[in-house]
N, CA, C and O of each residue as an XYZ file, in Angstrom:
692
protein
N       3.504      8.377      9.177
C       4.590      8.573      8.746
C       4.458      6.736      8.141
O       4.976      6.316      7.106
N       3.620      5.901      9.142
C       3.614      4.571      8.202
C       2.599      4.364      7.353
O       2.620      3.411      6.575
N       1.741      5.103      7.395
C       0.482      4.566      6.484
C       0.499      5.547      5.311
O      -0.338      5.520      4.409
N       2.197      7.001      5.437
C       2.591      7.339      4.448
C       3.658      6.616      3.055
O       3.687      6.526      1.828
N       4.641      6.119      4.626
C       5.507      5.546      3.632
C       4.811      4.067      3.210
O       5.679      3.336      2.732
N       3.376      3.376      3.258
C       3.189      1.821      2.879
C       2.211      2.473      1.567
O       1.799      1.698      0.704
N       1.904      3.872      1.508
C       1.467      4.395      0.386
C       2.025      4.134     -0.914
O       1.408      3.849     -1.940
N       3.834      4.325     -0.674
C       4.258      4.561     -1.613
C       4.606      3.425     -1.335
O       5.753      3.621     -1.737
N       4.647      2.020     -0.878
C       4.717      0.808     -1.055
C       4.194     -0.139     -2.461
O       4.560     -0.859     -3.390
N       2.514      0.808     -1.464
C       0.684      0.209     -2.084
C       1.389      0.748     -3.716
O       2.346      0.066     -4.081
N       1.044      1.675     -4.478
C       1.543      2.060     -5.664
C       2.624      0.989     -6.208
O       2.236      0.400     -7.217
N       3.981      0.600     -5.711
C       4.440      0.044     -6.112
C       4.495     -1.433     -6.128
O       5.212     -1.992     -6.958
N       3.775     -2.130     -5.256
C       2.952     -3.282     -5.694
C       1.840     -3.225     -6.925
O       1.556     -3.954     -7.875
N       1.551     -2.457     -6.602
C      -0.411     -1.911     -7.106
C       0.204     -2.011     -8.968
O      -0.339     -2.761     -9.779
N       1.353     -1.126     -9.308
C       1.802     -1.607     -9.904
C       2.499     -2.662    -10.258
O       2.257     -2.612    -11.464
N       3.168     -3.565    -10.136
C       4.314     -4.879    -10.265
C       3.004     -5.941    -10.294
O       3.326     -6.950    -10.920
N       1.537     -6.005     -9.766
C       0.861     -6.475     -9.927
C      -0.609     -6.763    -10.959
O      -1.235     -7.749    -11.351
N      -0.689     -5.423    -11.089
C      -1.709     -5.213    -12.348
C      -0.244     -4.518    -13.731
O      -0.630     -4.587    -14.898
N       0.396     -4.267    -13.640
C       0.842     -3.315    -14.486
C       0.840     -1.359    -14.145
O       0.382     -0.605    -13.286
N       1.833     -1.221    -15.703
C       1.721      0.410    -15.131
C       0.619      1.558    -15.148
O       0.495      2.737    -14.818
N       0.295      1.096    -15.406
C      -1.323      1.560    -15.688
C      -1.828      1.667    -14.793
O      -2.087      2.871    -14.775
N      -2.273      1.175    -13.779
C      -1.627      1.418    -11.908
C      -1.917      2.554    -11.915
O      -3.083      2.673    -12.293
N      -1.412      3.571    -11.668
C      -0.951      4.740    -11.275
C      -1.949      5.519    -10.341
O      -3.172      5.379    -10.333
N      -1.285      6.270     -9.645
C      -1.946      7.052     -8.283
C      -2.748      8.124     -9.082
O      -2.362      8.883     -9.970
N      -4.198      7.940     -8.409
C      -5.010      9.090     -9.133
C      -5.392     10.542     -7.730
O      -5.773     11.696     -7.925
N      -5.086      9.824     -6.408
C      -5.525     10.653     -5.036
C      -5.233      9.733     -3.947
O      -5.214      8.502     -3.958
N      -5.059     10.372     -3.218
C      -4.218      9.655     -1.961
C      -5.640     10.267     -0.488
O      -6.567     11.066     -0.622
N      -5.120      9.304      1.002
C      -5.206     10.623      1.678
C      -4.150      9.498      2.948
O      -3.904      8.305      3.122
N      -3.926     10.398      3.366
C      -2.795      9.777      4.930
C      -3.284     10.069      5.846
O      -3.390     11.263      6.125
N      -3.808      9.011      6.727
C      -4.054      9.570      8.053
C      -3.538      8.849      8.758
O      -2.837      7.925      8.344
N      -3.869      9.218     10.676
C      -3.120      8.798     11.039
C      -3.954      6.793     11.702
O      -3.270      6.166     12.510
N      -5.008      6.306     11.322
C      -5.341      5.324     11.434
C      -5.047      4.180     10.505
O      -4.752      3.005     10.724
N      -5.208      4.834      9.465
C      -6.035      3.949      7.819
C      -4.362      5.089      6.198
O      -3.288      5.650      6.418
N      -4.787      4.950      5.496
C      -4.818      5.206      4.308
C      -5.609      4.790      2.838
O      -5.865      3.633      2.504
N      -5.813      5.572      2.335
C      -6.875      5.414      1.366
C      -5.862      5.924     -0.336
O      -5.275      6.892     -0.820
N      -6.169      4.712     -0.614
C      -5.621      5.223     -2.411
C      -6.199      4.935     -3.505
O      -6.380      3.756     -3.807
N      -6.601      5.957     -4.308
C      -6.996      5.646     -5.638
C      -6.286      5.881     -7.022
O      -5.532      6.835     -7.214
N      -6.570      4.991     -7.910
C      -5.525      4.065     -9.080
C      -6.176      4.232    -10.153
O      -7.303      4.665     -9.913
N      -5.969      4.083    -11.227
C      -6.034      3.825    -12.678
C      -6.527      2.800    -12.461
O      -6.036      2.334    -11.433
N      -7.686      1.800    -13.129
C      -7.727      0.355    -13.233
C      -8.842      0.655    -13.697
O      -9.364      1.738    -13.432
N      -9.593     -0.536    -14.721
C     -10.539     -0.837    -14.707
C     -11.711     -1.636    -14.411
O     -12.852     -1.899    -14.790
N     -10.893     -1.866    -13.598
C     -11.995     -3.711    -13.004
C     -11.755     -3.040    -11.631
O     -11.116     -2.075    -11.213
N     -12.717     -4.177    -11.027
C     -12.241     -4.743     -9.669
C     -11.331     -5.723     -9.442
O     -11.432     -6.837     -9.955
N     -10.644     -5.471     -8.874
C      -9.487     -6.595     -8.220
C      -9.635     -8.125     -7.965
O      -9.513     -8.250     -6.746
N      -9.795     -9.090     -8.407
C      -9.795    -10.218     -7.729
C      -9.386     -9.966     -6.405
O      -8.974     -8.904     -5.937
N      -9.609    -11.502     -5.626
C      -9.063    -11.591     -3.886
C      -8.315    -11.984     -4.256
O      -7.799    -12.373     -3.208
N      -7.087    -12.555     -5.662
C      -5.891    -13.421     -5.972
C      -5.275    -12.139     -6.067
O      -4.191    -12.139     -5.485
N      -5.663    -10.710     -6.750
C      -4.755     -9.816     -7.067
C      -4.160     -9.088     -5.672
O      -2.957     -8.908     -5.478
N      -5.343     -8.660     -4.635
C      -5.529     -8.066     -3.857
C      -4.438     -9.070     -3.021
O      -3.488     -8.541     -2.444
N      -4.580    -10.203     -2.994
C      -3.926    -11.542     -1.615
C      -2.141    -11.025     -2.546
O      -1.088    -11.265     -1.954
N      -2.129    -10.431     -3.790
C      -0.789    -10.180     -4.521
C       0.150     -8.921     -3.952
O       1.351     -8.663     -3.864
N      -0.720     -8.493     -3.725
C      -0.090     -7.387     -3.638
C      -0.051     -6.802     -2.338
O       0.684     -5.825     -2.193
N      -1.090     -7.467     -0.800
C      -1.030     -8.029      0.280
C       0.747     -7.988      1.013
O       1.525     -7.425      1.782
N       0.407     -9.738     -0.561
C       2.091    -10.637     -0.137
C       3.509     -9.266     -0.348
O       4.431     -8.878      0.370
N       3.036     -8.935     -1.616
C       4.105     -7.809     -1.706
C       4.724     -6.990     -0.796
O       5.924     -6.881     -0.544
N       3.817     -6.453     -0.353
C       3.666     -4.974      0.235
C       4.499     -5.259      1.991
O       5.513     -4.760      2.480
N       3.444     -6.337      2.569
C       4.192     -7.689      3.265
C       5.740     -7.926      3.529
O       6.593     -7.900      4.416
N       5.581     -8.128      2.430
C       7.459     -9.003      1.838
C       8.044     -7.900      2.444
O       8.269     -7.898      3.654
N       8.284     -7.058      1.797
C       9.004     -5.896      1.843
C       9.360     -4.855      2.736
O      10.299     -4.080      2.559
N       8.304     -4.863      4.046
C       7.833     -4.507      5.541
C       9.272     -5.531      5.872
O      10.353     -4.978      6.074
N       9.166     -6.841      5.897
C       9.298     -7.002      6.651
C      11.485     -7.430      6.049
O      12.269     -8.093      6.727
N      11.770     -6.822      4.809
C      12.969     -6.631      4.749
C      13.404     -5.051      5.154
O      14.407     -4.449      4.770
N      12.860     -4.805      5.612
C      13.600     -3.269      6.149
C      14.323     -2.344      5.359
O      15.284     -1.688      5.761
N      13.563     -2.289      3.592
C      14.236     -1.912      3.247
C      14.523     -0.252      3.563
O      13.522      0.463      3.563
N      15.344      0.144      3.730
C      16.020      1.487      3.870
C      15.183      3.290      3.240
O      15.597      3.572      2.115
N      14.675      3.829      3.537
C      14.600      5.065      2.772
C      15.640      6.388      2.374
O      16.418      6.744      3.259
N      15.652      6.784      1.656
C      16.788      7.595      1.125
C      15.908      8.594      0.467
O      15.317      8.432     -0.601
N      15.883      9.956      1.449
C      15.538     11.422      0.877
C      16.531     12.366      1.047
O      17.391     12.762      1.835
N      16.035     12.553     -0.039
C      17.111     14.091     -1.112
C      16.446     14.330     -1.859
O      15.470     13.684     -2.240
N      16.972     15.643     -2.345
C      16.696     17.090     -3.167
C      17.396     17.012     -4.538
O      18.618     16.865     -4.524
N      16.772     17.091     -5.691
C      17.734     16.962     -6.616
C      16.660     17.402     -7.918
O      15.442     17.221     -7.924
N      17.385     17.950     -8.867
C      16.516     19.229     -9.783
C      15.665     17.631    -10.418
O      15.962     16.438    -10.352
N      14.374     18.499    -11.091
C      13.429     17.432    -11.475
C      13.879     16.139    -12.799
O      13.505     15.055    -13.247
N      15.003     17.265    -12.979
C      15.246     16.049    -14.355
C      16.388     15.130    -13.958
O      16.398     13.998    -14.441
N      17.283     15.479    -13.185
C      17.633     14.165    -12.741
C      17.147     13.430    -11.482
O      17.967     12.689    -10.939
N      15.654     13.563    -10.832
C      14.973     12.591    -10.474
C      14.123     11.845    -11.363
O      13.755     10.710    -11.061
N      13.709     12.534    -12.688
C      13.189     11.448    -13.164
C      14.666     10.245    -14.003
O      14.806      9.031    -14.146
N      15.347     11.286    -14.300
C      17.078      9.962    -14.955
C      17.202      8.966    -13.997
O      17.525      7.878    -14.473
N      17.028      9.001    -12.654
C      17.710      8.407    -11.527
C      15.820      6.926    -11.707
O      15.901      5.725    -11.967
N      14.662      7.634    -11.475
C      14.277      6.777    -13.029
C      12.266      6.823    -11.354
O      11.648      5.833    -10.962
N      11.922      8.825    -10.821
C      11.342      8.539    -10.209
C      10.216      9.398    -10.530
O      10.032     10.552    -10.918
N       9.288      7.997    -10.098
C       8.024      9.078    -10.706
C       7.363     10.482     -9.977
O       7.066     10.980     -8.891
N       7.372     10.625    -10.886
C       6.641     12.297    -10.674
C       4.915     12.708    -11.613
O       4.593     13.233    -12.678
N       3.798     11.713     -9.721
C       3.333     12.073    -10.329
C       1.849     13.104    -10.426
O       0.803     12.846    -11.021
N       2.083     13.909     -9.891
C       2.285     15.398     -9.685
C       2.626     15.510    -10.761
O       1.791     15.256    -11.629
N       3.617     15.819    -11.059
C       5.155     16.866    -11.512
C       4.511     18.260    -11.797
O       5.374     19.094    -12.072
N       3.113     18.791    -11.809
C       3.352     20.286    -11.992
C       3.297     21.060    -10.941
O       3.376     22.283    -11.051
N       3.115     20.280     -9.470
C       3.278     20.792     -8.617
C       4.098     21.126     -7.921
O       3.924     21.793     -6.901
N       5.740     20.495     -8.587
C       7.408     20.533     -7.803
C       8.676     22.039     -9.207
O       9.008     22.508    -10.296
N       8.706     21.980     -8.315
C       9.632     23.396     -8.592
C      11.006     22.868     -9.568
O      12.146     22.863     -9.103
N      10.794     22.581    -10.509
C      11.791     21.646    -11.334
C      13.433     22.403    -11.306
O      14.335     22.294    -12.136
N      13.414     22.743    -10.746
C      14.879     23.305     -9.888
C      15.107     22.301     -8.684
O      16.094     21.570     -8.763
N      13.915     22.154     -7.084
C      14.138     21.207     -6.874
C      13.420     20.856     -6.188
O      12.922     21.598     -5.341
N      12.968     18.978     -6.379
C      12.491     18.597     -5.822
C      12.416     17.297     -4.935
O      13.543     16.814     -4.825
N      11.483     16.596     -4.287
C      11.922     16.200     -3.044
C      11.799     14.542     -3.395
O      10.883     14.369     -4.199
N      12.441     13.336     -3.029
C      12.832     12.945     -4.040
C      13.698     11.212     -2.229
O      14.703     11.086     -1.529
N      12.175     10.343     -2.504
C      12.022      9.619     -1.594
C      12.514      8.373     -2.293
O      12.150      8.254     -3.462
N      13.066      7.687     -1.923
C      13.163      6.321     -2.870
C      13.348      5.314     -1.272
O      13.973      5.535     -0.235
N      12.383      4.061     -1.770
C      12.945      2.465     -0.390
C      13.706      1.954     -1.795
O      13.191      1.665     -2.875
N      14.987      1.946     -1.433
C      15.483      0.859     -2.567
C      15.190      0.192     -3.341
O      14.445     -0.669     -2.874
N      15.483     -0.011     -5.102
C      14.380     -1.253     -5.741
C      13.283     -1.107     -5.722
O      12.689     -1.912     -6.440
N      12.399     -0.103     -4.975
C      10.800     -0.813     -4.765
C      10.348      0.027     -5.467
O       9.865     -0.191     -6.579
N      10.491      1.781     -4.588
C       9.317      2.919     -5.062
C      10.582      4.146     -4.888
O      11.286      4.394     -3.910
N      10.545      4.759     -6.202
C      11.145      5.622     -6.036
C      10.090      7.294     -6.678
O       9.958      7.579     -7.869
N       9.704      7.839     -5.900
C       8.349      9.118     -6.177
C       9.012      9.953     -5.175
O       9.520      9.730     -4.076
N       8.789     11.316     -6.143
C       8.942     12.709     -6.167
C       7.894     13.050     -4.974
O       6.729     12.826     -5.303
N       8.118     13.690     -3.272
C       6.695     13.571     -2.077
C       7.845     13.908     -1.636
O       8.976     13.487     -1.879
N       7.122     15.374     -0.408
C       7.193     16.688      0.045
C       6.584     15.591      1.887
O       6.546     16.004      3.045
N       6.302     14.483      1.429
C       5.132     14.057      2.482
C       6.284     13.593      3.878
O       7.228     14.362      4.059
N       6.160     12.377      4.791
C       6.870     12.207      6.375
C       7.008     10.696      6.170
O       5.890     10.277      5.870
N       7.793      9.818      6.200
C       8.532      9.009      5.906
C       9.008      8.085      7.072
O       9.274      8.565      8.173
N       9.070      7.256      6.909
C      10.051      6.168      8.655
C      11.740      6.115      7.542
O      11.939      6.513      6.394
N      12.750      5.381      8.643
C      13.259      5.393      8.042
C      13.505      4.355      7.550
O      14.636      4.231      7.080
N      13.000      3.745      7.503
C      12.907      2.064      6.483
C      11.628      1.467      7.024
O      10.941      1.832      7.979
N      11.443      0.235      5.995
C       9.683     -0.212      5.610
C       9.681     -0.875      7.424
O       9.668      0.008      8.280
N       9.685     -1.338      7.581
C       9.927     -2.433      8.831
C       9.632     -2.035      9.758
O       9.501     -2.710     10.778
N       9.369     -0.335      9.634
C       8.372      0.436     10.679
C       7.189      0.353     10.513
O       6.602      0.568     11.574
N       6.095      0.004      9.155
C       5.583     -0.048      9.015
C       4.428     -1.255      9.851
O       3.202     -1.209      9.741
N       5.170     -2.232     10.629
C       5.268     -3.412     10.836
C       3.661     -4.284     10.495
O       3.336     -5.346     11.024
N       2.961     -3.626      9.645
C       1.964     -4.756      8.765
C       1.064     -3.295      8.194
O       0.878     -2.098      8.410
N       0.530     -4.987      6.902
C       0.293     -4.219      6.291
C      -0.943     -4.747      5.739
O      -0.676     -5.743      5.066
N      -2.790     -4.362      5.753
C      -3.981     -5.563      5.536
C      -5.115     -4.154      4.975
O      -5.449     -3.104      5.525
N      -5.509     -4.876      3.416
C      -6.369     -3.990      2.751
C      -7.496     -4.065      3.267
O      -7.806     -5.133      3.794
N      -8.255     -3.170      3.266
C      -9.948     -3.650      3.922
C     -10.886     -3.221      3.402
O     -12.036     -3.504      3.739
N     -10.581     -2.466      2.494
C     -11.993     -2.400      0.762
C     -11.464     -2.226     -0.343
O     -10.296     -2.030     -0.007
N     -11.497     -2.143     -1.640
C     -11.217     -1.984     -2.601
C     -12.880     -1.913     -3.547
O     -13.842     -2.670     -3.419
N     -12.747     -0.915     -4.318
C     -14.006     -0.488     -4.394
C     -13.934      0.738     -6.078
O     -12.938      1.338     -6.481
N     -15.171      0.742     -6.624
C     -14.424      1.683     -7.233
C     -15.169      2.984     -7.180
O     -16.261      3.172     -6.643
N     -14.442      3.830     -7.796
C     -14.751      5.813     -6.838
C     -15.275      6.492     -8.441
O     -15.393      7.717     -8.459
N     -15.591      5.706     -9.790
C     -15.864      6.779    -10.958
C     -15.031      5.694    -12.704
O     -14.258      4.747    -12.564
N     -15.259      5.951    -13.371
C     -14.946      5.095    -14.414
C     -13.655      5.410    -15.115
O     -13.280      6.382    -15.772
N     -12.895      3.871    -14.638
C     -11.425      3.687    -14.399
C     -10.750      4.146    -13.216
O      -9.521      4.170    -13.264
N     -11.370      4.542    -12.084
C     -10.941      4.595    -11.068
C     -11.330      3.690    -10.390
O     -12.212      2.916    -10.763
N     -10.517      3.602     -8.853
C     -10.439      2.214     -8.150
C      -9.627      3.182     -7.044
O      -8.966      4.198     -7.255
N     -10.030      2.235     -5.329
C      -9.550      2.845     -4.493
C      -9.645      1.579     -3.430
O     -10.566      0.766     -3.363
N      -8.274      1.637     -2.500
C      -7.818      0.801     -1.524
C      -7.883      1.530     -0.319
O      -7.253      2.587     -0.313
N      -8.629      1.146      0.927
C      -8.375      1.762      1.835
C      -7.761      0.402      2.657
O      -8.059     -0.743      2.320
N      -6.839      0.728      3.813
C      -5.756      0.212      4.252
C      -5.996     -0.066      5.823
O      -6.920      0.615      6.266
N      -5.295     -1.022      6.890
C      -4.562     -0.650      8.081
C      -2.942     -1.110      7.741
O      -2.425     -2.108      7.238
N      -2.367      0.367      8.378
C      -0.854     -1.229      8.784
C      -0.760     -0.698     10.860
O      -1.664     -0.181     11.516
N       0.794     -1.135     11.386
C       0.934     -1.816     12.231
C      -0.287     -1.797     13.431
O      -0.655     -2.966     13.316
N      -0.890     -1.396     14.183
C      -0.745     -1.541     15.081
C      -2.140     -1.625     15.122
O      -2.801     -2.002     16.089
N      -2.752     -1.094     13.550
C      -4.440     -0.698     13.571
C      -4.880     -1.989     12.936
O      -5.958     -2.533     13.175
N      -3.382     -2.721     11.581
C      -3.138     -3.960     11.171
C      -3.483     -5.372     12.777
O      -4.413     -6.080     13.164
N      -2.739     -5.213     12.987
C      -2.778     -6.542     14.435
C      -4.264     -6.565     15.232
O      -4.985     -7.538     15.453
N      -4.487     -4.996     15.623
C      -5.725     -5.450     15.698
C      -6.954     -6.011     15.401
O      -7.752     -6.684     16.054
N      -6.919     -5.405     13.797
C      -8.438     -6.115     13.086
C      -7.874     -7.736     13.065
O      -8.657     -8.625     13.401
N      -6.348     -8.100     12.614
C      -6.162     -9.755     12.572
C      -6.475    -10.398     13.802
O      -7.092    -11.439     13.576
N      -6.270    -10.163     15.176
C      -6.549    -10.503     16.946
C      -8.396    -10.401     16.468
O      -9.152    -11.365     16.581
N      -8.608     -9.723     16.208
C      -9.722     -9.349     16.033
C     -11.003    -11.476     15.140
O     -11.714    -12.353     15.631
N     -10.491    -11.133     13.841
C     -11.257    -11.840     13.070
C     -10.136    -13.579     13.370
O     -10.321    -14.747     13.026
N      -9.189    -12.978     14.041
C      -8.373    -14.301     14.528
C     -10.060    -15.225     15.507
O     -10.836    -16.148     15.262
N      -9.757    -13.869     16.989
C     -10.632    -14.176     17.592
C     -12.479    -15.162     17.289
O     -13.097    -16.133     17.726
N     -12.620    -14.076     16.290
C     -14.515    -14.797     15.488
C     -14.086    -15.861     14.495
O     -15.045    -16.472     14.023
N     -13.214    -16.139     14.174
C     -13.101    -18.138     13.334
C     -13.109    -19.124     14.437
O     -13.476    -20.299     14.431
N     -12.468    -18.155     15.693
C     -11.931    -19.421     16.298
C     -13.876    -19.631     17.353
O     -14.470    -20.709     17.367
N     -14.289    -18.662     17.885
C     -15.716    -18.565     17.577
C     -16.880    -19.404     16.895
O     -17.903    -19.923     17.343
N     -16.093    -19.300     15.138
C     -17.366    -20.122     14.589
C     -17.231    -21.687     14.765
O     -18.095    -22.540     14.966
N     -15.539    -21.804     14.590
C     -15.081    -23.211     14.629
C     -15.150    -23.994     15.742
O     -15.154    -25.210     15.935
N     -15.235    -22.487     16.810
C     -16.812    -23.490     17.837
C     -17.863    -24.063     17.898
O     -18.164    -25.222     18.181
N     -18.859    -22.516     17.397
C     -20.295    -23.631     17.263
C     -20.053    -24.574     16.324
O     -20.769    -25.574     16.372
N     -18.853    -24.481     15.103
C     -20.339    -25.540     13.981
C     -18.219    -27.090     14.074
O     -17.706    -27.579     13.068
N     -17.980    -27.191     14.754
C     -17.065    -27.414     15.742
C     -16.564    -28.127     14.546
O     -16.940    -29.261     14.252
N     -15.656    -27.399     13.819
C     -14.690    -28.246     12.655
C     -13.510    -26.671     12.632
O     -13.642    -25.619     13.257
N     -12.351    -27.118     11.599
C     -11.254    -26.493     11.550
C     -11.461    -25.272     10.895
O     -12.351    -24.988     10.094
N     -10.537    -24.574     11.322
C     -10.586    -22.556     10.346
C     -11.108    -22.656      9.122
O     -12.098    -21.959      8.903
N     -10.572    -23.564      7.987
C     -10.553    -23.725      7.127
C     -11.735    -24.734      6.423
O     -11.881    -24.962      5.222
N     -12.531    -25.264      7.568
C     -14.450    -25.793      7.186
C     -15.134    -24.894      7.760
O     -16.307    -25.219      7.941
N     -14.752    -23.570      8.224
C     -15.849    -22.650      8.614
C     -16.957    -22.833      7.264
O     -18.054    -23.391      7.310
N     -16.458    -22.332      6.345
C     -17.384    -21.893      5.104
C     -18.258    -23.027      4.731
O     -19.479    -23.110      4.867
N     -17.472    -23.840      4.264
C     -18.641    -25.109      4.228
C     -19.528    -25.534      5.871
O     -20.437    -26.363      5.902
N     -19.186    -25.015      6.730
C     -20.039    -25.679      7.439
C     -20.999    -24.982      7.680
O     -21.985    -25.697      7.863
N     -21.290    -23.571      7.809
C     -21.432    -22.725      7.696
C     -23.239    -22.387      6.926
O     -23.608    -21.235      6.700
């Protein structure tokens, strides 16, 4: 549920940072990670990745509630829901997952009661998987925290080795 809800937030953040063309082209939601494919014609810069991570983590900290309900396809579209894979849904009854003000999508998956349950979010890779399609792999919750703890320990060891502050490690190495 953490990674599925985070996938919705990631999609919204990518569209906000890169533009509306950055639409979902596939995803995998696993207990340990999420993988998200989207339309975009070039690699994300470090600044774009950082902007996406900051947005998602800000939304996580806001603990925005989810509203999950069924309605008709026409009503869902009128409410602004993204019908990414619209052809897969019954037009008479679709399930809408709405993180108010952030993301409204048709989705049958498991979700959290509010974004705060995600804990934290960290992109660990971004790559091309075909012409015009990029892939992001990310961690949430305890898996993201484990990564932060491991990276901090490595930085501390390097700063001790080079007798410098964290921010001076790369120039010292």
